[in-house]
NUGUBA-423259 format. One record per residue: x, y, z of N, C-alpha, C in turn; residue in one letter. Coordinates in steps of 0.2 Angstrom, whole numbers, plus 5000, padded with zeros to 4 digits. Example, Ala and Ser with C-alpha at 12.3 -4.5 7.8 and 13.67 -1.06 7.14 Angstrom:
2
506649725039506249785039506649845039A506449895035506849955036506450005039S
//
This chain:
938
476452234954476152174953476652114951M477252134951477752074949477752014954H477452034960477451974965476951924963R476451944959475951894957476051864950F476651884947476851854941477151784942K476851734938477151674938477851664935A478251624938478951614935478951564930S479351574924479351534919479651464920K480051464926480451404928480051364933Y479451394936479151364941478851294939R478751284933478451224930479051174928N479651184929480151144927480151074931A480151024928480050964931480650914930V480850874935481450834934481250774930P481750754926481750694922482150644924K481850594927482250534930482450484925I483050474923483250434918483150364920P483150324914483150254915483850224917K483850164919484450134922485050134916K484850124910485350124905485550194903E485250244905485450314904485850344909E486050304914486450324920487150284919S487550304924488250264924488150224930I488150154929488050104934488650064935T488550024941489149974943489750004944D489750054948490450084950490450074957I491050074960491150064967491350124971R490850154974490950214978491150204985V490850154988491050134994490750185000G490950175006490750225011491250275011N491050335009491450395009491550425016L492150445017492350475023491950545024M491950565030491650635031492050685029S491850735025492250785023491750845021S492050905020491550955018491450965010H491750915006491650914999491050884997G490850884991490250854988490350784985N490950774984491150704982491050694974H490850744971490750744964490750814961I491050824955491050894952491050874944K490750934941490650924934490950984930A491250984924491351034920490851024914S490951064909490551064903490751004898D491350964901491550914897491650844901I491850854907491950794911491650794918F491550734921491350734928491850694931M491950704938492450674942492150654949A492250604951491850574958492350534961F492250524968492550484972492350414971N492850364971492750294970493150254975V492950194977493350154981493750114977D494450134977494950094974495550074979A495350074985495850064991496150124993G495950145000496250195003495850265002G495450264997495050324996495350384992G495950374989496250424986496150424978G495650384976495550384969494950414967S494950434960494350464957494150434951L493550434949493350414942493150474938G493450474932493350534928493050504921V492550534919492150514913491850574909L491850564903491450614899490750634902P490550694901489950714904489350674901L489350654895488750614892488850544892E489350514896489450444897488850404900E488650354898488150314901488350234901V488050194905488150124904488550094910G488650024910488949994916489750004915R490050014921490750024921491049984926K490849924927491049874932491849864931E492049844925492749834924493049884920Q492749934916493049974912493150044914S493050054921493150124923493850134925L494150184921494850204922494950254928P495450244932495450274938496050334938F495850384941496350434943496650434950L497250394950497450384957497850454959H497450494963497650564964498050564971A497850534976498250554982498350484986H498750494992498950434996498350425001A497950475002497350465007496750495004D496250495007495550515005495550585001F495250584996495150644992494550684995V494650734999494150775002493750824998S494050844993493650894988494050894982D493650924977493950924970493550984966L493851014961493451064957493751064950D493351084945493551094938493651174937F494151194933494251264932493651284928S493351344929492751374925493051394918P493651404917493951424911494251374907S494351314910494651254906494351194909D493851164905493451104907493951044908G494551044906494950984907495450994913R495451054916495951064922495551044929L495851004932495550974938495950984944L495751014950496151014956495850964961T496250934965496050894971496450914977T496150894983496450904989496250844993C496650834998496650765002496850775009S496650715012496850715019497650705020F497950685014498650685015499050745014D498650805016498950875016499250905010C498950875004499250894998498650924993S498850964988498450994983498750974977I498350944972498650934965498250954960K498550974954498150994948498250934943L497750924939497750874934497550894927W497850874922497650894915497250834912Q496650834911496250774909496350774901I496550724898496650714891496050734887P496050764881495450784878494950724876G495250664875494850604874494650574880E494850604886494650574892495250524895G495150494900495650444903495450374901I495950354897495850284894496150234898K496650254902497050204906497150244913E497450204918497550234924498050294924T497850344927498250414927498450424934L499050434935499350454942499850504942S500050534936500550584936500150654936A500250694941499850764941500250814937P499850864935500150924931500650954936L500450964942500950994947500650984954C501050984959500850974966501051034970T500551074973500751134977501151114983L501451164986501851144993501351114998P501651065002501351035007501051075012Q500451055014500051095019500151065026Q500051105031500251085038499751035041P499151025038498650985040498250955034G497650915035497250895029496950955026R496850955020496551005016495750985015V495351035017494651015017494251035010E494451095008494051125002494551154997N494351154991494751184985494151214980V494351274978493851304973494251354969L494151354962494451394958494151464958F494451514956494251584955493751584950H493151614950492651614945492851654938P493351704939493451754934494251754932A494651744936495351744935495651684934A496051674929496351614927496951594932S497051534934497551514938497651544945E497051554948496951574955496551524958V496751494964496451444967496351464975L495851444978495751454985495751384988A495951374994495951314998495851325005S495651285009495551285016495851235020S496251245025496651195029496651225036C496251185040496251205047495851265048G496151315051495851385053495951435047K496251415042496551465037496251455030S496151505026496051505019496651525015V496851495010497451505006497251524999T497551574997497451594989498151584986I498051544980498651514977498751554970W499351564968499451584961499751524958D499351494954499551434951500051434945L500151494942500651504937501351504940Q501351534946502051534950502051474955K501451434956501451384961501651404968Q501351464970501551484976500951514980Q501051524986500551544991500551624991L500051654989500051734989499651764995N499151734998498851755004498651695008Y498751705014498551655019498051695024N497351685024496851715028496751675034L497051695040497051665046496551705051E495951715048495451755052494851715055N495051645056494551605059494851575066H494351565070494551535077494451465078R494151435072494151355072494051335065D493951275064494051245057493551275052L493851295046493451315041493051265037V492351265037491951215035491751215028Q491651285025491551295018491651365016S491751375010491851445008491651455000F491451514998491251524991491451594989C491651594982491751654979491151694977W491251764978490651804975490751794967K490151804963490151794956490751834952G490951894954491551924951492151904954D492251864959492851844962493151904967G492851954969493152004973493151984980S492651944983492551934990492451854991L492551834997492451764999491951765005L491551715005491151705011491351635014V491351635021491651575024491151555030T491151495031490751465037491251425041S491251435048491751405052491451365058S491851315061491551275066491451325072K491751385072491551435078490951465077D490451435072489751465071489751535069K490251555065490251625062490251615055K489951665052489951675044490351745043V490851745039491251795038491351815030R491351875029491451905022492151925022I492651895018493351915018493451945011L493951995012494252025006494951995005D495051945001495751915001496351954999P496252004995496852044993496952094998R496452115003496552155008496752125015G496652055014496752015020496452035026N495752055025495352085030494652055030S494352055036493652035037493152095036V492752095030492352145028491752145033V491452085034490852085039490852015042A490552015048490551955052489851945056E489551885056488951875060488951805063C488451795067488351735070488051685064E488251625064488051585059487451535061G487551475059487051425061487151405069M486651395072486651385080486851305081E486751265077486851195078487551175078G487751125081488451105082488751065076I488251045071488551005065488751055060K489051025054489351065049488751115046D489051165043488651215039488951225032S488551255028488851275021488651345019R489051375015488851445013488851445006V488451485003488451494995488251564993L488651594989488551664987488051654981W487551694981487051694975487251734969L487751704965487951734959488351804961G488251854957488551914958488151964962N487651944966487251984970487551994976T487252034981487452044988487151994993D486851944990486451894994486851834995K486851805001487151745003486651695006I486751635006486351585010486851545014I486551515019486951465023486451415025S486751355025486351295027486651265033T486251235037486551205043485951175048G486051185054485551155059485451205064F484851205066484651255072484851225078S484651265084484851235090484351175092Q483751175089483351115090483451055085S484051065082484251005077483851005071R483451055069483151045063483551085057S483551065051483951085046483651155044R484051205042483851275041484251295035E483851345032484251385026484051465028V484651495029484651565031484851615025V484451665023484651715018484851775021V485451805019485751865022485951915016R485851975018486152025014486852045016D487352055012488052065014488052135017V487552185015487552255017487352255025K486952205027486652205033486652135036N487252105036487352035037487052005044I487052045049486852025055486052015056C485652045051484952035051484751995045S484551925046484351885041483751905037P483751905031483151915027482651865027L482851805028482351745028482651685032Q482251655035482451585038481951535037R482151485034481751425032481951365036M481451335039481551265043481351215039S481651155039481451095036481451035041F481650975039481550925044482050915049D482050865052482650855057483150795055T483150785049483650735046484350755048S484850705048485550725050485950745044S485750735038486150745032486350815031G486950835030487150905028486750925022I486450985022486151015016486651045011L486751015005487151045000486751084995M486951154995486551204991486851204984P486451214979486651234972486251284969F486551334966486151394963486351404956F485851414952485951434945485851504944D486351554943486151624943485751644936P485751604931485351624925484651614926D484451564930483751554931483451564938T483951584943483751594950483451534953N483651474950483451414953483951384959M483651364964484051344970483851274972L484351234973484251164975484651144981F484251104985484551074991484551004991L485050974993485150894993485550874999A485250835004485550815010485950755009G486550755012486950695011486650635015K486550585012486150525015485450525014G485150585011484450585010484350555003D483650555001483450534994483050584991S482950644994482550694991482950754989S482650794984482950854981482450904982I482650964985482151014986482351064981Q481851094977481851144972481551204975Y481951264975481751324977481851374972L481551434973481651484968481851554972E482251584969482551654972482251704968V481951754972481651814968481651874973S481951934970481951994974481252024974D480852014970480152044969479652004973T479751944975479151904978479151934986A478651904989478551924996479051895000T479251834999479851805002480451794997S481051804999481551794995481651724992F481551674996481651604993480951574994V480751544989480051504990480151434987T479851394991479951324989479451304983S479651264978479351254972479051174972V479551134973479351064973479951024976S479750954977480250904980480250844976S480750814975480850754971481150704975Q480850644975481150584979481450544974V482150524976482550474971482450404974M482650354970482650284972483250274977D483750304976484350294981484550354984Q484950344990485250394994485750434990Q485850504992486350544989487050524993H487550504990488250504992488550574991K488350604985488550674984488150704978G488250764976487850794971488250854968M488150864962488450914958487950944953A488151014951487751044946488151054940I487851044934488251044928488251114925V488851144922488851204920488351214914P488151284913487551294908487751274901K488451284899488651274893488451194890L488351154895488251084893487551064893A487051114894486351094894486151084886M485651034886485351024880484751074879N484851124876484451184876483851174871V483951124866483351114862482851064865M482951044871482451004874482251044881K482451104881482251154886482551134893C483151104893483451084899483751144902E483551164908483851224911484351214916V484251154920484751134925484851064925V485451034926485550964926485950954933R485750914937486150884943486350814942L486950804945487250734945487250704952L486850654953486750624959487250564959Q487650564965488150514966487850464971L487750404969487450354974488050304976T487850254979488450204981488650164975K488350164970488550124964488350154957S488150214957487950244951488050324951S488050354945487950424944487350434940V486850474943486250474939486150554937V486050564931485950634928485150654929P485050704933484350734934484250794930I483850794925483750854921483150884922S483150954924482550994925482351034918Y481851014915481651044909480951074910C480951134906480251174906479851144900V479251124902478851104896478651154891P478651144885478451184880478151144874R477651174871477251144866477751114860K478251154858478651134853479451134855S479851094853480551094854480951094848Y480651124843481051134836481451194836R481251244840481551304840481851324846D482351364846482751384852482251434856F482151424863481751464867482151514870H482251574867482751624870482551644877E481851644878481651674885481851624891D482051564889482251524894482951524896L483351544891484051544891484351614890F484451654895484851714894485551694893P485951744890486651734889486951714896D487451664895487751644901488551654901T488851644906489551654906489951614902F490451644898490851604893491351564897A491651514894492151474897492851504895R492951564898493551594898493651644903E494251654905494351694911494351764908A494151814913494151884911494851924912S495251884916495851914918496351864920M496951884920497551834922497651834930T497951794933498151794940498451854942A498951874938499351934939498851994940E498452004935497952064935497552054941E497251994943496851994949497252014955W497851984956498152004962498352074962F498452104957498552184957497952224958S497352194959496752234961496252234955G496252204950495752214944495152164946S494552194943493952154944493552154937N493852124932493552124926492952084925N492352104923491752064922491852004917P491551954918491551894914491151914907L491451884902491051894896490451844895R489951864892489351814892489251794884R489051734883488951704877488151684877V487951674871487251654869487251574869S486751544872486651474871486251454865L486051494861485751484854486251444850D486051374848486551334845486851364838P486451404835486751434829487251494830S487151524836487651584838488251544841K488151494844488751464847489151434842R488851404836489351384831489751434828Q489451494827489851554825490451574830M490251564837490751584842491251534842E491151464841491651414840492151434835C491951454829492351474823492851534825Q492551584829492951634831493451614836K493251574840493751544845494351504842T494151464837494651434833495151474830T494951534827495351584824495751614829T495451634835495851664840496451624843A496351554843496851514846497451514842Q497451534836498051534832498451594834E498251644837498651694840498951684846K499451714848499751704855499251714861P499251664865498751664871499151684877Q498751694882498951714888499351654892K499751674897500151614899499751564902P499951504901499551444904499951404909T499551374913499851334918500351274916L500951274918501451224916501751194923K501951134922502251094928502851124929P503051124936503751144938504251094935K504851124933505351084931505551024936P505750974934505950914938506550934942A506450914949507050924953507550874952T508150884955508750834954508550764956E508050764962507950694964507350664960S507050694955506550674951506850664944Q507150604942507450594936506850574931K506950594924506450574920506450504919P505850474917505750404916505950384909S506250324909506450304903506050244900V505750264894505250214892505650174886A505750114887506050074882505650024879V505550024872505149974869505349904870E504949854869505149784870505649764865K506149724868506749704865506549644860H507049624856506849564852506749504856S506349464854506049404858506649354858T506549314863507049264864507049214859S506549204855506449154850506949174844E506949244843507349264837508049264839S508249264845508949254847509249184847R508749134847509049064847509249044840E509849004840510048974834509748904833S509848874827509648804827509948764831P510548774833510948724837510648734844K510548794846510248804853509548774853E509148774848508548744848508548674849E509048634846509148564846509348554854A509848594856510048584863509448584868N509048634866508448644871507948584870S507848554864507448494864507748444868Q508448434867508748374871508648384878Q508748454880508648464888507948454890T507448464886506748454887506648384888Q506948334884506848264885507148244891Q507748274893508048254900507548274905T507248334905506848364910506248314910V505948294905505348244905505548184908N506148154907506348094911506348104918K506648164920506748184927506048184930L505648224926504948234929504548164930T504648124925504348054925504548014931S505248024933505547984938505248014945S505048074945504748104951504048094951A503748044947503048034947502847994953G502347954951502047914957502547864961P503047844957503547794960503847834966E503947904965504347944970503947974975A503247964975502847994980502947964987E503147904988503247884995503847924998P504347934994504947964997504748044999S504248074995504148144997503648155002T503448095005502948105011503248135017K502948195019503348225025503348185031P503848195035503848155041504148195046R503948185052504248215058504948185059K505448235061506148215062506248215069T506748165071506948165078507648205078F507648255081508248305081508648305088T508448265093508748265099509448235099A509548195094510248155094510748205092A510648265089511148315087511048375091R511548405094511548465097511748515093T511348575092511548625088511848685093S512348725090512548785094512048835094K511548835090511048885090510348855093F510448795096509848765099509448805104R509748845108509448885113509448965111H509448975104509449045103508849085105L508849145107508249175110508249245107H507649265105507449335103507249385108G507449445107507349495112507149565109T506549595110506349655107506849715109P507049755105507449805106507049865110M507349905113507049965117506550005112H506050025115505550065111505750125108K506350155110506650205107506850195100S506950135098507150115091506450105087N505850105089505250095086505050155081N504650135076504350185072503650175073I503250225076502550215077502150255073D501450245074500950285070500950265062N501050205061501050175054500250175052V500050215047499350215045499250185038R498650165037498450135030498850085028N499150045032499549985030499149945025L499349925020499049875015499149805018S498549765019498649695021498349655016I498249675010497949645004498549624999S499149635000499649614995499649544993V499749524987499749464985500249414989L500049354989500449304993501149294990A501249304984501849294981502349354983D502149404986502649454988502749454996S503349464998503549465005503249525008D503049575005502649635008503049675012G503749675013504149715017504849705015F505249765014505949765012506249815017Q506949795019507349835023508049835020V508449885021509149885021509449925027N510049935026510349975032510150045033Q509750065028509550135029508750145029K508450105025507650125024507250055025F506650065027506150015027505550035022A505349985018504850005013504249955014A503649975014503049935015502449965011F502049925008501449955004500949985009P500550035006500050065009499350055005L498850065008498150045005497850095001S498250145000497950204995498050174988G497750214984497650204977498350214973P498350184967498950194963499550164965G499550114969500150074971500650114975G500450124981500850174985501350134990Q501950154990502450124994502750174999I502750165005503050215010503750185011A504250235011504950225012505150265018V505250235024505450275030506150265032V506550305035507150295037507150255044P507550205044507650165050508050195055L508550245053508950275058508650335061D507950355059507550405062506950375065K507050345071506450315074505950375077P505350355079504950405081504250395079G503850445079503150445077503050475070R502750435065502650465059502050515059L502050555054501450605054500750575053P500250615056499650585056499350595049D499650635045499350645038499950675034A499950665027500450695023501050655023G501050585024501650545024501850545016L502450565014502650555007502750485005P502550474999502650404997502850394990V502950334987503150324980502450304977I502250344973501550324969501750294963Q501550234962501750194956501250204950C500650224951500250234946499750174945G499950114947499450054947499650014953S499249964954499349924960500049884960G500349874965500949844966500849774968V501149724964501149654965501749634969L502349664968502949644972503449704971D503849704976504449754976505049724979F505649754977506249734980506749784980A507149794985507649844986508349814983M508649864980509349844976509849834982D510149774982510649764987511249804987P511449834981512049874980511849954980F511249974980511050044981510550044985N510650074991510150084997509550124995K509650164989509150214988508650194982Q508750134979508450104974507950054976R507350054972506850004974506449994967L506349924966506049904960505349874962A504849894957504149874959503849834952T503449784954503149754948502449774949A502149804944501549844944500949804939C500349814941499749794937499749824930E500049874929500149904923500449864917S500849814920501249774915501949794915G502149844919502849874919503249854925F503849854925504349854930504649914931V504549954936504750024937505350024943T505850064942506350064947506350144949V506350144956506250214959506950234963W507050294963507650314967507450364972E507550344979507350384985507950434986V507750494988508350544990508750514996P509350534996509750515001509550525008N509150575009508850595016508150565017D507950525012507250505012506750545008G506150515008505650555005505350615008L505450675005505150735008504450755005T504350724999503750734995503550674991E502950664989502750604986503050614979T503350554976503650554970503250504965I503150524959502850484954503150474948N503750494947504250494941504750434943N504650384940505150324941505850344938P506350314941507050314938507050284931F506750224930506750194924506150154924V505850144918505250104917505450044912V505349984914505549924910504949894907L504949894900504349874897504549804893K504149754893504349694889503849644890G503549634896503149584898502449594894H502149544892501449544889500949534894N501049524900500549524906500849554912D500449554917500749584924501349544927K501849584928502349544932502149544939P502349484943502149474949502749464954N503349454952503949444956504549484953I504949514957505549554955506049534960V506649514958507249494962507849524959K508249554963508949584961509449524961Y509949534956510449484956510949494962H511149434965511549444971512249464970P512549464964513249484964513349534958T512949534953513049584947512649644948A512949704948512649764949512149784943K511549804944511049824939510749764935G510749704938510349644935509749634939V509249624935508549614939508149564935L507849514939507449464936506749474938A506249464933505549474934505149414931S504749394935504249344933503549374932A503249354926502549384925502049324923A501449354923500849304921500849284914M501349314910501349284903501849224903D501949194909502349134909503049144907L503349194908504049204906504449244912T505049234912505549264916506049304912I506049364914506549414910507149434915K507749434912508249464915508449524912I508449584916508549644914509249674915W509449714911509949764912509649834914D509649844920509249904922509549964919V510149974919510450034917510350054909D510249994906510150004899509349994897K508949974902508249974902508049924896A508449864896508349814891508249744895K507849704892507749634894508249594889D508749574892509249534887509149464887L508849434892508649364892507949354894I507649304891506949284892506949214893T506749184899506649114901505949094900L505849034897505249014896505148934898N504648904896504548834898504148824904G503848884907503448884912502748864910L502348824914501648804912501148834917T501348874922500948904926501348964930D500949004933501249064936501749044941S502249094943502749074947502549104954V502649064959502549074966503149114969F503749094967504349114971504949104966S505449154966506049154962506649164967L507149134966507749134970508449134966S508849174967509549174964509949134968W510449094965510949054969511449114972K511649104978512149154981512649174976P512949134972513449154967513249184961D512549184960512249214954512249174948G512449114948512549074942511849034940T511449024945510848984944510249024946R509649004944509049034946508548974947L508148974953507648924955506948954955A506448914953505848944954505348884956T504848904960504348854961503648884959V503248844956502648874952502048844955S501448874952500748844954500648774951R501048754946500948684944501348634948D501548654954501848614959502548584956N502848624952503548604950504048654952K504648624953505248664955505748664948I505948714947506348724941507048754942R507548734939508248764940508448794933I508648854932508848884926509548904926F509948904920510548934920510448984914D510249044916510049094911510449114906P511149104907511549124901511749074896R511549004898511648954894511048934889S510448934892509948914889509248944892Q508748954888508148984890507648934893V507748874893507348824896507648804902S507348764906507548744913508048684912S508548684917509048624917508748564920L508348574925508048524929507348544931Q506948494932506248504935506148444940T505848464945505648424950504948434953G504648394957504048404961504148444967T503748494967503748544973503148534978G503048584982502448574986501848574983P501348544986500648534983500248594984E499648594980499148644981499348704978G498848754978498948814974498948874979S499048864985499048924990499648964989R500248944988500848974988501448934990G502048954989502648924991503248974990A503748954993504348984993504948934991R505448964988506048924987506648964988V507248934991507848974991508448924992F509048944990509648904990509948904997W510148855000510448845006510848785007G510948765013511348705014512148725016G512548685018513248695020513648725014P513548695008513848715002513448764998S512848774999512448824995512148784989G512148724989511948684983511248654984D510948664990510348634991509748684990W509148654988508548694988508148684993L507848734997507348725002506748755000V506148725001505548744999505048755005T504648795005504148805010503448805006T502948765009502348765005501848725009G501348695006500848655009500748585007F500548545011500348475010499648465010G499448405012498748395012498448415019K497848435019497448465025497848525027S498048565023498348635024498948625029S499248575029499848565033500448605030I500848645033501348685030501948635031R502348635026502948585025503548625023I504148605026504748625023505148565020I505448575014505748515011506448535009S506848485008507548505006507748455000V508048484995508248454989508948464987Y509248414984509848424981509848454974D510148504973510048534966510248494961S510748444962510948404957510448344955C509948334960509448284958508848304962D508348334958507748354961507148304961L507348244959506848184959506648164965S507048174971506948154977507048204982K506748194988506748244993507248214999V507748255001508148235006507848235012L507448285014507148285021506548325020S505948315024505348355025505148355032S504948415034504648425041503948455040V503448435044502848465045502848515050E502648575049502648625054502048635058V501548655055500848655058500348665052D499748675054499148685049498948755050A499048795045498948865045498848895038A498448945036498348965029498849005026P499349035030499849085027500449055025A500749075019501349045017501949065021T502349015023502949035027503449065022L503749125024504249165021504849155024I505349125020506049115024506549165023P506949165028507549205028508149155030F508649155026509149105027509849145028Y510149125034510749155036511349105035D511649115029512149065027512749055031E512849105036513449105040513249045046D512649045048512449005054512048945051S511848945045511448895042510748895046S510548945049509948955052509448985048V508848955047508248975043507749005048M507549065047506949095050506349095046F505749075048505149075044504649115048L504349165044503849205046503249205042S502649225044502049215040501549275042A501249305037500849365038500249345043K500149395048499649385052499749335058G500349315059500449265064500849295070E500949255075501349275081501949235083T502149195078502749155079503249165073T503849165075504449165070504849095071I504749055067505048985067505748985066F506148945068506848935067507048865066A507448855061507748785060508448795057Y508848745059509548735056509548685050E509848705045509948665039510648635040V510648575041511348535042511548485037S512148465037512348425032512148355033E512148335040511948265042511248265042E510948205041510248185042510048195049P509448225050508948235045508948305042P509448335042509548395038509148455041H508648445044508248505047508148495054L508448535058508448535065508048595068N507548575072507148625075507548665081E507448725081507748775086507248805090L507448845094506948885098506648935094S505948935095505548985091505449045095H505249095091505149165094504449185094Y504049195099503349215099503249295101G502849325098502649395099501949395102T501849455105501149455109500649465104K500749505099500249525094500449505087N499949485083500049465076500449515072P500949495068501349545064501149535057Y501349585053501149585045501749555041Q502349565043502949545039503549555044A504049515042504749515045505249515040V505749565041506349565037506949565041A507549555038508149545042508749595039F509149625043509649675042510249635041L510749665037511449635037511749625043P512249575043512649555049513049615052K513149665048513549715051513249755056T512549755057512249795062512149755068V512349695068512349655074512849675080C512649665086513149675092513449615093D514049605090514449545091514649525098I514749585101515049575108514449545113K513849555111513249525114513049455111Q513449425107513349365103512649365100V512549425096511949435092512149415085E511849365082511949345076511449355071F510849385072510349405068509949465071A509749515067509349565069508749575064R508149565066507549575062507149635063A506849655058506349715058505649685057V505249705062504549675062504049725060K503649715055503149765053502449745056L502149785060501549775063501049825060N500349815062499849855058499949935059K500249945065500350025067501050045069T501549995068502150015071502749965067S503349985068503949945066504349945072I504549885074505049875079505549825077D506149815081506649775080506749725085L507049665083507149605087507849585086I508149565091508849545091508849465093T509249425089509249355091509949345093F510049315099510649295102510749225104Q511349205105511549135108511849145114V511549105120511849115126512549085127P513049125129513749095130513949125137R514449085140514749095146515249155146V515749135141516349185140516149235135K515749285137515549335132516049385131M516649385135517149435134517549415128E517449355125517849325119517449325113Y517749335107517449335101517249265099F516649245098516349175097516549155090Q517149145088517249125082516949065079D516749025083516348965081515648975079D515449035080514749055078514749115073L515349145072515449205067515949185063F515849145057516449145052516449205048P516949215044516949275039516349275035D516049325035515349335031515549365024T515049345020515049375013514849445013R515149485009514949555009514549555003V513849535004513349534999513149604997W513249655001513049724999513549764994W514049724992514549754987514549704981E514449734975514449694969515149664967P515149604964515749574962515949584955S515349594950515449604943514949654941V515049684935514549734932514049694928T513549724926513049694922513349664915S513749714912514049694906514449624906D514849624912515249564912514849504914K514349514918513949454920513549424914W513249464910512949444904513349414899F514049434899514549394894514749334897T514549314903514749244906515249254912G515449314914515949314919515649314926E515949274930515749264937516349274942D516249314947516749324952516449324959K516849294964516549284970516649344974T516149354978516149414982516649404988Q516949464990517449454996517049445002R517449425007517249415014517549455019T517249465025517549505030517449475037M517849495041517849465048517349505052S516949475056516549515061516849525067L517449505068517849515075517949585077R517649605082517849675084518549685086P518749745085519449765087519649755094D520149725095520449715102520049655106G519649615102519349565106519649495104M519849455109520149395108519649345105K519849295101519449245099519349185105A518749155105518649105110519149045109L519349035102519848975101520548995104S520649055105521349075107521349085115E520749075118520749085125521149035129A521549055134521949005138521548955141P521848895141521548835144521648845152K521148835156521148835163521648785166P522048795172522448745175521948695179A522248635180521848585184521748605191P521148595193520948615200521048555205I521448565211521548515215520848495219A520748425220520148405222520148385230R519648395234519748385241519748305242K519448265237519348195238519548165231Y520148125232520348095225520348015226D519947985222519847915223520447875220S520947905217521547875215521947845220R521947875226522347855232522147785234H521547775234521247705236521347645231E521547665225521547615220522147565222L522647595226523247555227523047505233E522547515237522347465242521747425240E521647425234521047375232521247305233V520847265236520947195238520547155232K520847095232520547045227519847025229S519546985225518846965226518946905231I519446865231519446805236519546835243E520046885243520146915250519546945253Q519146975249518547005251518046955253Q518046895250517546845252517746815259K518446805260518646775266518546825272E518646885271518546935276517846935278E517346925273516646935274516446875279L516746815277516546755281516746755288L517346775289517646785296517246835300N517046885297516646935301516046905303S515746865299515046835300515146785306M515646745305515746695311515846725317V516246775317516346815324515746835327D515246855323514646875326514246825328K514346765326513846705328514146675334L513746635339513946605345514046525343R514546495347514646425346514246385351N513746345348513246305351513446235352Y514046215351514246145351514146115358D514346145364514346125371513646135374D513246165371512546185374512046125373D511646105379511146055378510646075373P510346015370509746035366509146055370L508646085368508046105371507646045374P507645995371507245935373507545895379Q508245905379508545875385508445915391D508245965391508146005397507345995400L506945955396506245945398506245885402Q505745885407505645825411505245765407E505445705408505045655404504445625408G504145565406503645525409503845455410V503645435416503845365418503445315413D503745255412503545205408502845175410D502745165416502145135418501545185417D501745245416501145295415500845295408E501245265404500945255397500345205396W500345155401499845105401499145135403D499145195407498545225408498245265402D
//
């Protein structure tokens, strides 16, 4: 008669919370297709996918959290690519594992109070996988045992040793899902080859196998607790969604098959072994099916009710039993992930009174502790899990026992691997004394006097100076440049780097967005946590489809710069407010690194620009939104100089080539020149480019004392202007380029005085020569590309092929590739070294002074080197050609030249000879017959 007995949970009804009882205003975005559920919960926290750029971030919140999280949601920047699955440890509610399309698996320790600020440093990272990882799932009974699926294999990990113990390659196609049996002795898997398999991981064998779902779409499998029953969800051959129940002992004969609708969403199954309640939620659906499992009923699974939600499911999770509100008869809680919220759905059994604990609804459940260690399970043990009561009074006593037990030695716990040699510990240095405390009264007086001078200069550059700053088109045909006909040529495709993926195109306009040196190229990726890819330039080819190792900064990157004296160091300005310095291994990145070489703390707001000193080793300048510029000694991790006097954020910062001065252009349309070691305020101030779109400044000119700016004028016209650093009140010359929205990013070659200008998303690289003679800016031949590029950077002169008259080599970053461009000057006698084009170049990649000496006031000029190849004669030493005899020489006729009078006389004589003499000839009228006189009378 049991089959006629009504279930006590059949009347459980879902409680749909009000909007203020949910988590709202989160950015989930369009989640990529994966076999995960995109949200998981422990009895303490919940974690879910969020859209923070690239898909590699999670939101982690306490389980009872509610309210709007538009600006206050802290992110867990987990991976460089989309997080495909995640899971909490059943024995530790703060231990989270994640896997990703970047081929990595990471473990995270959530702080007890939750994530208060962005987290990007994992507890440990398991060895890289050969492809993207689709699923991760903790062992239900053994601590520190994890299963994952990648491609056609399922891998069992020993987390204590951080090593792979079993690799089950028993599938002929992609593994779509798997699930542990309740005691953790067996695994059930579903695969794209339409098979359901029961695996014994420790025996590396297939216990049973049968045909799975007939449809071609994804399927899921779920083990019903510690029983011998499994269910699989998927699609039939007629494309209708199905649930199939099987007994492991006779897996080929289904116990039951249930058909539902023909929706396309994959059914996600959830089972509560304490109440035998089964829930089905389809991705993209808005309904939740509640079913009940019973061995005594006519059908093993019976449908109970269906609940329609207001929004579609992006994901779904079931909350562990220890987190239930038992005093309100809450037996199951689901978490619905929508496009902008997390909605808790509580299933409660109605009772007349909620004052007492209803023991009949809440049997003892599994405790939050492992029944064995990883070593015990790998050796063959199958210890049952301990059960605890959900009665609040008994749980209070249990907590007291647990607290006492924690004072005794515990079993081994998961610890991160020791840092490798390439991962040096970060150095956190507190903010140094402020610049105001370092200033003496005398310095303050000097500062005030300088400020008065600056005000005068600023006033002189006011309305009266506006006519001189008006841009004008220059006529450059009067002067012929040696580089007038320079031409760019793409290098062979064998030098390219292809398959660049997830390139970030949203870097702030203040950053150049691309850095290169003789060895590496660095560019930002769109993944979370401020990711920068560093690839070797000397190893061209195709980058991997997934798993590209990156530098993960932990927060968004606003700017980055390579150390000119150390090819392996990179400095980043981060949204966290810190400047971090990273060290890349000599052979390049082999794994993702998130431990910086040094962390520089001192700014009160986000730094947006970083620039290394051109001559002093280990000196770095950074400008921040707190309107200060700090000069750092990187090796000591201290800010020794703080420059102030700015009234708005800095667009661009540039060191003078000798390292004695610093120039800035700001949003307040001002150019400022600083002498950092003499005073903290600016020496001079002048009017710079108009508008707030962006600008750049750099030192140039024949002697290096000029300032050149690129920016915008009226009507979005891009303008190049030249200033004399001794007098910023007037513009020496200005040139209008064109009307476009992107800021022109300059590169100045001081050997040739050629300035290359590039802009994000354009197809032209402009070229101008900065000359000493007016009009100072001479337009050269520009270089055009077929497709828009993202950024352009230039390599040192030493990589140029001097024999082919190559004077510059650029590295061009495209959306999906990196290629090289050579810039040459056409010459006839290419067998000679063109010494008029290649003067001795400054060895800017070698420091001239140390940071200590520079901060004490010492300056030293960097050495120069000749670019002349061995055994090549200079053009100036080429022998002059001998004069060539001409077939016709007009000099022989100069001796016979006649005077003008002689020429006139000869001309008249020749004309007379040609004319006849008519003196003896009769006149025409004399030859005619006349008329007689008498004939006139008639």
